[in-house]
C-alpha positions as CSV (number, residue, x, y, z in Angstrom):
1,M,-24.3,-28.2,0.9
2,R,-27.5,-26.7,2.1
3,I,-27.4,-23.7,4.5
4,P,-29.4,-24.4,7.6
5,V,-32.7,-22.5,7.9
6,G,-31.7,-21.0,11.2
7,A,-28.5,-19.5,9.7
8,R,-30.4,-18.1,6.7
9,T,-32.9,-16.5,9.1
10,T,-30.1,-15.0,11.2
11,A,-28.4,-13.6,8.1
12,R,-31.7,-12.2,6.8
13,A,-32.3,-10.5,10.1
14,A,-28.8,-8.9,10.1
15,L,-29.4,-7.5,6.7
16,T,-32.7,-6.0,7.6
17,S,-31.6,-4.5,10.9
18,P,-30.3,-1.0,10.2
19,W,-27.7,-1.3,13.0
20,W,-26.4,-4.7,12.2
21,R,-26.3,-3.8,8.5
22,G,-24.4,-0.6,9.3
23,L,-21.9,-2.6,11.3
24,L,-21.5,-5.1,8.4
25,A,-20.9,-2.2,6.0
26,V,-18.1,-0.8,8.2
27,V,-16.4,-4.2,8.5
28,A,-16.8,-5.0,4.8
29,G,-15.3,-1.6,3.9
30,A,-12.3,-2.3,6.2
31,L,-11.3,-5.6,4.5
32,P,-9.1,-4.2,1.7
33,A,-6.7,-2.8,4.3
34,F,-5.2,-6.3,4.6
35,A,-3.9,-6.1,1.0
36,F,-1.5,-3.2,2.0
37,P,1.6,-3.5,4.0
38,E,2.4,-4.6,6.6
39,P,0.2,-7.7,6.0
40,S,0.8,-7.2,2.2
41,L,-1.8,-9.8,1.2
42,W,-1.7,-8.4,-2.4
43,W,-3.9,-11.2,-3.8
44,F,-6.6,-10.4,-1.3
45,A,-7.3,-7.1,-3.1
46,Y,-8.9,-8.9,-6.0
47,G,-11.8,-10.1,-3.8
48,A,-11.7,-7.8,-0.8
49,L,-14.5,-5.6,-2.2
50,V,-16.9,-8.4,-3.0
51,P,-18.6,-8.6,0.5
52,W,-19.1,-4.9,0.5
53,M,-20.5,-4.9,-3.0
54,L,-22.8,-7.8,-2.2
55,L,-24.1,-5.9,0.8
56,I,-24.8,-2.8,-1.2
57,R,-26.5,-4.9,-4.0
58,S,-29.0,-6.2,-1.5
59,A,-30.0,-2.8,-0.3
60,G,-33.8,-2.2,-0.4
61,S,-33.5,1.3,-1.7
62,P,-31.0,3.7,-3.4
63,G,-30.8,5.6,-0.1
64,R,-29.8,2.5,1.9
65,A,-27.2,1.6,-0.8
66,A,-25.7,5.1,-0.5
67,L,-25.6,4.7,3.3
68,D,-23.9,1.4,3.0
69,G,-21.3,3.0,0.7
70,W,-20.7,5.8,3.2
71,L,-20.3,3.4,6.2
72,G,-18.0,1.1,4.2
73,G,-15.9,4.1,3.2
74,L,-15.7,5.1,6.8
75,G,-14.4,1.6,7.6
76,F,-11.9,1.7,4.8
77,I,-10.4,5.0,5.9
78,L,-10.2,3.9,9.5
79,A,-8.6,0.6,8.6
80,V,-6.1,2.0,6.1
81,H,-5.1,4.9,8.3
82,H,-5.5,3.3,11.7
83,W,-1.9,4.0,12.6
84,L,-2.9,7.7,12.8
85,M,-5.0,7.1,15.9
86,P,-2.2,7.8,18.4
87,S,-1.7,11.2,16.7
88,L,-5.2,12.3,15.9
89,H,-7.1,10.4,18.6
90,V,-10.9,10.9,18.3
91,F,-10.4,13.4,15.4
92,I,-9.7,10.5,13.1
93,L,-13.3,9.4,13.4
94,V,-14.4,12.9,12.2
95,L,-12.0,12.7,9.3
96,A,-13.1,9.1,8.4
97,A,-16.8,10.1,8.5
98,L,-16.1,13.1,6.2
99,L,-13.9,11.2,3.7
100,G,-16.4,8.3,3.8
101,L,-18.9,10.5,2.2
102,L,-17.0,10.1,-1.1
103,W,-18.3,6.5,-1.3
104,L,-21.9,7.6,-0.9
105,P,-22.5,8.0,-4.6
106,W,-20.5,4.9,-5.3
107,G,-22.9,2.9,-3.1
108,W,-25.8,4.2,-5.2
109,L,-23.9,3.4,-8.4
110,V,-23.2,-0.2,-7.3
111,R,-26.9,-0.9,-6.6
112,A,-28.0,0.7,-9.8
113,M,-25.6,-1.5,-11.9
114,L,-25.7,-4.8,-9.9
115,G,-29.1,-4.7,-8.1
116,H,-31.9,-7.2,-8.7
117,E,-31.0,-9.3,-11.8
118,P,-28.8,-7.2,-14.1
119,S,-29.1,-8.0,-17.8
120,V,-26.0,-9.1,-19.7
121,G,-25.6,-5.6,-21.2
122,R,-25.9,-3.9,-17.8
123,A,-23.5,-6.4,-16.2
124,A,-21.0,-5.7,-19.0
125,A,-21.4,-2.0,-18.5
126,A,-20.9,-2.5,-14.7
127,L,-17.4,-3.9,-15.3
128,A,-16.4,-0.4,-16.6
129,V,-18.7,1.9,-14.7
130,I,-18.1,0.6,-11.1
131,P,-14.2,0.7,-11.4
132,S,-14.6,4.2,-12.9
133,G,-16.7,5.4,-10.0
134,W,-14.1,4.0,-7.5
135,L,-11.3,5.8,-9.4
136,M,-13.1,9.1,-9.1
137,I,-13.1,8.6,-5.3
138,E,-9.4,8.0,-5.3
139,L,-8.8,11.0,-7.5
140,V,-10.7,13.3,-5.2
141,R,-9.1,12.1,-2.0
142,S,-5.7,12.3,-3.6
143,W,-6.0,16.1,-3.2
144,E,-3.3,17.1,-0.7
145,G,-5.9,18.8,1.6
146,L,-7.8,15.6,2.0
147,G,-4.8,13.6,3.0
148,G,-3.2,12.8,-0.3
149,P,-3.2,9.5,-2.4
150,W,-2.5,7.1,0.5
151,G,-4.2,3.8,0.3
152,L,-5.0,3.8,-3.4
153,L,-6.2,0.3,-4.2
154,G,-3.7,-0.1,-7.0
155,A,-0.8,0.6,-4.6
156,S,-1.5,-2.7,-2.9
157,Q,0.1,-4.4,-5.9
158,W,3.5,-2.8,-5.3
159,E,5.4,-6.1,-5.3
160,V,3.6,-7.8,-8.2
161,A,5.7,-7.5,-11.4
162,P,2.8,-7.6,-13.9
163,A,1.0,-4.9,-12.0
164,L,4.1,-2.7,-11.9
165,R,4.3,-3.1,-15.7
166,L,0.7,-1.9,-15.9
167,A,1.7,1.1,-13.8
168,S,4.4,2.0,-16.2
169,V,1.6,2.3,-18.9
170,G,-1.1,4.1,-16.9
171,G,0.2,4.7,-13.4
172,V,-1.4,3.4,-10.2
173,W,-4.7,4.5,-11.7
174,L,-4.7,1.7,-14.3
175,V,-3.9,-0.9,-11.6
176,T,-6.8,0.3,-9.5
177,L,-9.2,0.0,-12.5
178,L,-8.1,-3.6,-13.0
179,V,-8.4,-4.6,-9.4
180,V,-11.9,-3.1,-9.0
181,A,-13.0,-4.7,-12.3
182,V,-12.0,-8.1,-11.0
183,N,-13.9,-7.5,-7.8
184,T,-17.0,-6.5,-9.9
185,A,-16.7,-9.6,-12.0
186,L,-16.5,-11.9,-9.0
187,T,-19.5,-10.1,-7.4
188,L,-21.5,-10.9,-10.6
189,L,-20.3,-14.5,-10.6
190,V,-21.6,-15.2,-7.1
191,S,-24.8,-13.1,-7.3
192,A,-26.3,-12.9,-10.8
193,A,-26.6,-16.2,-12.6
194,A,-27.9,-14.5,-15.8
195,A,-24.8,-12.3,-16.0
196,R,-22.1,-14.9,-15.4
197,A,-21.1,-15.0,-19.1
198,A,-20.4,-11.3,-18.9
199,A,-18.5,-11.7,-15.7
200,L,-16.3,-14.5,-17.1
201,A,-15.7,-12.3,-20.2
202,G,-14.7,-9.4,-18.0
203,L,-12.2,-11.6,-16.1
204,L,-10.8,-12.8,-19.4
205,V,-10.4,-9.2,-20.6
206,C,-8.5,-8.3,-17.4
207,A,-6.2,-11.3,-17.8
208,L,-5.6,-10.7,-21.5
209,T,-4.8,-7.0,-20.8
210,T,-2.3,-7.8,-18.2
211,S,-0.7,-10.5,-20.3
212,L,-0.5,-8.3,-23.4
213,V,1.1,-5.4,-21.5
214,W,3.6,-7.8,-19.9
215,M,4.6,-9.2,-23.3
216,W,4.5,-6.0,-25.4
217,V,5.8,-3.3,-23.1
218,E,9.5,-3.8,-22.5
219,P,10.9,-3.1,-19.1
220,P,13.2,-0.1,-18.7
221,R,16.6,-0.6,-20.3
222,V,19.5,-0.2,-17.8
223,T,22.1,2.2,-19.0
224,D,24.4,2.6,-16.0
225,L,24.9,1.9,-12.3
226,V,25.5,4.5,-9.6
227,R,26.5,3.8,-6.0
228,V,24.2,5.5,-3.4
229,A,24.5,5.2,0.3
230,V,21.5,5.6,2.7
231,V,22.2,6.7,6.2
232,Q,19.6,5.7,8.8
233,P,20.6,6.8,12.3
234,G,17.5,5.4,14.1
235,V,15.2,6.8,16.8
236,Y,16.5,9.7,18.9
237,D,13.7,11.3,20.9
238,G,13.7,13.5,23.9
239,S,15.8,16.4,24.9
240,G,18.8,16.9,22.5
241,G,17.5,14.1,20.2
242,A,18.1,16.2,17.1
243,D,21.7,16.8,18.0
244,R,22.4,13.2,19.0
245,R,20.8,12.1,15.7
246,F,23.1,14.4,13.8
247,V,26.2,13.1,15.5
248,R,25.1,9.5,14.8
249,G,24.5,10.5,11.1
250,E,28.1,11.9,11.0
251,E,29.5,8.7,12.6
252,L,27.7,6.4,10.1
253,T,28.7,8.6,7.1
254,R,32.4,8.6,8.1
255,G,32.2,4.8,8.0
256,L,31.4,5.0,4.3
257,V,34.8,6.5,3.4
258,G,36.5,4.5,0.6
259,Q,33.2,3.0,-0.7
260,D,33.5,4.9,-4.1
261,L,30.1,6.5,-3.8
262,D,28.2,8.8,-6.1
263,L,25.8,10.2,-3.5
264,V,25.0,9.9,0.2
265,V,21.4,10.4,1.3
266,W,20.2,11.4,4.8
267,G,16.5,11.2,5.8
268,E,13.9,13.8,6.4
269,S,14.6,16.4,9.2
270,S,18.1,15.0,9.6
271,V,19.4,18.5,10.2
272,G,17.4,20.5,12.8
273,M,18.9,24.0,12.3
274,D,19.3,26.4,9.4
275,L,22.8,26.0,7.9
276,A,23.1,29.7,7.1
277,T,22.9,30.7,10.7
278,H,24.9,27.7,11.9
279,P,27.9,27.6,9.6
280,E,29.7,25.2,11.8
281,R,27.2,22.5,10.9
282,A,27.6,23.3,7.3
283,Q,31.4,22.9,7.7
284,R,31.0,19.5,9.4
285,L,28.8,18.3,6.5
286,A,31.3,19.7,3.9
287,A,34.1,17.8,5.7
288,L,32.1,14.6,5.2
289,A,31.6,15.3,1.5
290,R,35.4,15.9,1.1
291,A,36.2,12.7,3.0
292,L,33.8,10.7,0.8
293,D,34.6,12.5,-2.4
294,A,30.8,12.4,-2.9
295,P,28.0,14.9,-2.2
296,V,25.6,14.5,0.7
297,L,21.9,15.2,0.4
298,V,20.5,16.2,3.8
299,N,17.1,17.5,4.9
300,V,16.8,20.7,6.9
301,D,13.8,21.2,9.1
302,A,14.2,24.6,10.6
303,R,13.2,28.3,10.5
304,R,14.9,30.0,7.6
305,S,17.1,33.1,8.0
306,D,16.2,34.4,4.6
307,E,12.5,33.6,4.7
308,T,9.7,33.8,7.2
309,G,8.6,30.6,8.9
310,I,9.7,26.9,9.1
311,F,10.6,25.0,5.9
312,K,11.5,21.4,5.2
313,S,14.2,21.5,2.6
314,S,16.4,19.1,0.7
315,V,19.9,20.6,0.6
316,L,22.8,19.3,-1.4
317,I,26.2,19.5,0.4
318,G,29.5,19.5,-1.7
319,A,33.1,19.7,-0.7
320,E,32.9,23.4,-0.1
321,G,29.5,23.3,1.7
322,P,26.0,23.8,0.4
323,T,26.1,23.9,-3.4
324,G,23.1,26.2,-3.7
325,D,20.8,23.4,-4.8
326,R,17.8,23.4,-2.5
327,Y,14.3,22.1,-2.7
328,D,11.6,23.3,-0.3
329,K,8.8,20.8,0.3
330,M,5.7,21.8,-1.6
331,R,2.9,19.4,-0.4
332,L,2.5,19.4,3.4
333,V,0.9,16.7,5.5
334,P,-2.5,17.9,6.8
335,F,-2.5,18.3,10.6
336,G,1.0,16.9,10.8
337,E,2.7,19.9,9.2
338,Y,-0.1,22.4,9.0
339,V,-3.8,22.6,10.2
340,P,-6.2,23.3,7.3
341,A,-8.5,26.2,8.1
342,R,-6.7,26.7,11.5
343,A,-9.3,29.2,12.6
344,V,-12.0,26.5,12.5
345,L,-10.0,23.3,13.1
346,G,-7.3,24.6,15.4
347,W,-8.9,22.7,18.3
348,A,-7.4,19.5,16.8
349,T,-4.1,20.5,18.4
350,S,-5.7,20.0,21.8
351,V,-6.8,16.4,21.2
352,G,-3.9,15.1,19.2
353,K,-0.4,15.8,17.9
354,A,-1.4,18.3,15.2
355,A,1.1,20.9,14.1
356,G,1.3,23.8,16.5
357,E,2.7,26.1,13.8
358,D,2.2,25.7,10.0
359,R,5.2,24.8,7.9
360,R,5.8,27.0,4.8
361,R,5.5,25.6,1.3
362,G,8.0,25.6,-1.5
363,E,6.9,27.0,-4.9
364,T,8.5,24.7,-7.5
365,P,10.0,21.3,-8.1
366,V,13.8,21.2,-8.3
367,V,16.2,18.9,-10.2
368,M,19.7,19.0,-8.7
369,T,22.8,18.3,-10.7
370,L,25.5,16.5,-8.7
371,P,29.1,17.8,-8.9
372,G,31.5,16.0,-11.2
373,P,31.9,15.2,-14.8
374,E,28.9,12.9,-15.0
375,G,26.5,15.4,-13.5
376,L,23.9,13.0,-12.4
377,R,20.5,14.8,-12.2
378,V,18.6,14.1,-9.0
379,G,14.9,14.9,-8.2
380,P,14.2,15.2,-4.5
381,L,10.9,14.6,-2.7
382,V,10.1,15.0,1.0
383,C,8.0,12.6,3.1
384,F,4.5,11.8,1.7
385,E,5.2,13.6,-1.6
386,S,6.3,10.2,-2.8
387,A,2.6,9.2,-2.7
388,F,1.8,11.7,-5.6
389,P,2.3,10.2,-9.1
390,D,2.3,13.6,-10.7
391,M,5.3,14.9,-8.8
392,T,7.6,12.1,-9.9
393,R,6.3,12.4,-13.5
394,R,7.1,16.1,-13.4
395,L,10.6,15.6,-12.1
396,V,11.3,13.0,-14.8
397,R,10.0,15.3,-17.5
398,D,12.3,18.0,-16.1
399,G,15.3,15.6,-16.6
400,A,15.7,13.7,-13.3
401,E,17.7,10.5,-13.7
402,L,17.4,9.5,-10.0
403,L,14.5,10.1,-7.6
404,V,15.1,10.5,-3.9
405,A,12.4,10.6,-1.2
406,Q,13.6,11.7,2.2
407,S,11.2,10.6,4.9
408,A,10.8,10.2,8.7
409,T,8.1,7.9,10.2
410,S,9.5,7.7,13.7
411,T,6.1,8.8,15.1
412,F,4.6,5.7,13.8
413,Q,7.2,3.1,14.8
414,G,5.7,-0.3,15.4
415,S,2.7,0.4,13.0
416,W,2.0,-0.4,9.4
417,A,3.0,3.1,8.3
418,P,6.7,2.7,7.6
419,E,6.2,-0.4,5.4
420,Q,3.3,1.3,3.6
421,H,5.4,4.4,2.9
422,A,8.3,2.5,1.6
423,S,6.1,0.5,-0.8
424,L,5.0,3.7,-2.5
425,A,8.4,4.2,-3.9
426,A,8.1,1.0,-5.9
427,L,5.0,2.4,-7.7
428,R,6.7,5.7,-8.4
429,A,9.8,3.9,-9.9
430,A,7.6,1.7,-12.2
431,E,5.5,4.7,-13.3
432,S,8.5,6.9,-14.1
433,G,11.0,4.4,-15.3
434,R,13.5,5.9,-12.9
435,P,15.1,4.4,-9.8
436,V,13.8,5.7,-6.4
437,V,15.8,5.9,-3.2
438,H,13.5,6.0,-0.2
439,A,15.7,7.2,2.7
440,T,14.4,7.5,6.3
441,L,15.7,8.3,9.7
442,T,14.2,5.3,11.4
443,G,13.2,2.9,8.6
444,V,11.9,1.5,6.5
445,S,14.5,2.6,3.9
446,A,14.5,1.0,0.5
447,V,15.8,1.3,-3.0
448,Y,13.9,0.3,-6.2
449,G,15.1,0.0,-9.7
450,P,13.4,1.7,-12.7
451,D,11.1,-1.3,-13.1
452,G,9.9,-1.0,-9.5
453,A,11.8,-4.1,-8.3
454,R,13.9,-3.9,-5.1
455,A,17.5,-3.1,-5.6
456,G,19.0,-4.6,-2.5
457,D,17.7,-5.3,1.0
458,P,15.6,-2.7,2.8
459,L,16.6,-1.3,6.2
460,G,14.0,-2.1,8.9
461,T,12.7,0.0,11.7
462,D,15.1,-1.8,14.2
463,F,18.2,-0.9,12.1
464,S,20.7,1.9,12.9
465,G,23.4,2.0,10.3
466,A,24.3,2.8,6.7
467,A,24.0,0.7,3.5
468,V,25.4,1.1,0.0
469,Y,23.2,0.3,-3.0
470,S,24.2,-0.3,-6.7
471,V,21.3,1.6,-8.3
472,P,20.5,0.9,-12.0
473,L,19.7,3.9,-14.2
474,S,17.5,4.1,-17.2
475,A,16.6,6.6,-19.8
476,T,13.4,4.8,-20.9
477,T,10.3,7.0,-21.3
478,T,7.3,5.1,-19.9
479,G,3.8,5.4,-21.1
480,Y,2.8,7.1,-17.9
481,V,5.5,9.7,-18.2
482,R,4.5,10.3,-21.9
483,Y,0.7,10.3,-21.6
484,G,0.1,11.0,-18.0
485,D,-3.2,10.3,-16.2
486,W,-5.1,8.9,-19.2
487,P,-6.9,6.2,-17.2
488,V,-8.5,9.0,-15.2
489,Y,-9.8,10.7,-18.3
490,A,-11.0,7.3,-19.6
491,A,-13.0,6.7,-16.4
492,L,-14.5,10.2,-16.7
493,A,-15.6,9.4,-20.2
494,V,-17.2,6.1,-19.1
495,L,-19.2,7.9,-16.4
496,A,-20.2,10.7,-18.8
497,A,-21.4,8.1,-21.3
498,L,-23.4,6.4,-18.5
499,C,-25.0,9.8,-17.6
500,A,-25.8,10.4,-21.3
501,V,-27.4,7.0,-21.8
502,E,-29.5,7.3,-18.6
503,G,-30.5,10.8,-19.5
504,V,-31.7,9.8,-23.0
505,G,-33.5,6.7,-21.5
506,S,-35.3,8.9,-18.9
507,L,-36.5,11.2,-21.7
508,R,-37.9,8.3,-23.7
509,R,-39.7,6.7,-20.8
510,P,-43.2,8.0,-20.1
511,A,-43.5,9.9,-16.8
512,R,-44.6,7.8,-13.9
513,G,-48.3,8.1,-13.2
514,T,-49.3,9.3,-16.7
515,R,-51.6,7.3,-18.9
516,A,-52.0,7.4,-22.6
517,P,-55.5,8.7,-23.7
518,R,-58.0,5.9,-24.3
519,A,-58.4,4.9,-27.9
520,R,-61.6,6.0,-29.6
521,T,-63.6,3.2,-31.2
522,A,-66.0,3.5,-34.0
523,R,-68.8,2.9,-31.6
524,G,-67.5,5.6,-29.3
């Protein structure tokens, strides 16, 4: 089918107009957001970058390509984190513009590798170089101070079993490399006729890699089952909301008596006062543990009596009260729990719901041993700490058999955030080979087995109640736990090799504008 001349003229005009082209870049960069929950169009991730890469490829100069990369990155951040707008208001535009700068060199790189008519060799190199460049962006923005590893492209594959098996070998990083490699190959297929053989070969390599990992890497072997209850009281806002939520949590927990439980988990900020200064609350929780004959893991969000400031802490309650096992949250949510460089950015509290007072940080991960002869070892995480692959890996290497993430997303009810947060637990389970219990106050709560598959039905945001899960345990050591972030180092090696090759090539090429001396002839 031939494209009408008028349509081609309009498209060409849009690509040459700086304003229209900028708008197209923002929209193209936003497309991958549909691969994440709540739409969860996981298959869309494998082609979502193609329009953006085609746009960058058509840039008339490296500077324009870099600009397209930045604007697309701005669109990506806005789309993936759009649910933050009610909290941050206009400040989210500032953050998106700043974080979008990470894609500026990636835009330059895409044009350098795919621009004009790439040779077969350059196209083959692009299949490794462009995914490596994207992974560096994810690595940098995974720093806690930049918002943490939320919206990593590999995380969109949280419900795809072969992708979860890949994650067990190389973490979410390996899945990201595969997804971007497929996007790069598809871009070559539709734009570079001379490089289609390389593109097809790249797609074949991606398919073979996934298939071989699926066949050769065995899933975690289940060694035992434990019964874990998740208590989700629901939304309690306004005056006295914390007290009413606590009472509802008590009521739901009493309803679990006789269920033969190994552990009961409450969500983040489920206790709004320090238990040392309010012993009556500690006694009420201990009474629940005695009635259940099982410990209760609560989360205290309060000013400490033995420390200065407010901490968010996972506290284990036994039959006699707090057992002494306590984990203080180490990685805090920027603006939500502290304001970075408050002296400079403190004005954010006047335009959004940024933290009025900075929470205090914990110093070290903690693995808790439950009371009883079995002594199940539990590794707690709080809120968005479940987004960090290195934290679960550290807990498993320290001996954790069960990972528990306590969270609260009540501020973002009705948005994509609760589903996105719950999905991260699937990646952490697959990477670590350990089950993950994601317990929230208001949903979505979910439990995943050591292979990343769901263990029972999730609790939605409209649910107030408790649920009991049979959670499979495993002692399998995954490739990711053993070898860590090796895909990141491989990507760094690819980019270093590219720099070396380009550097040697630039030395061998004559300088622009210089001419070799004219040859002398016999006559001359």
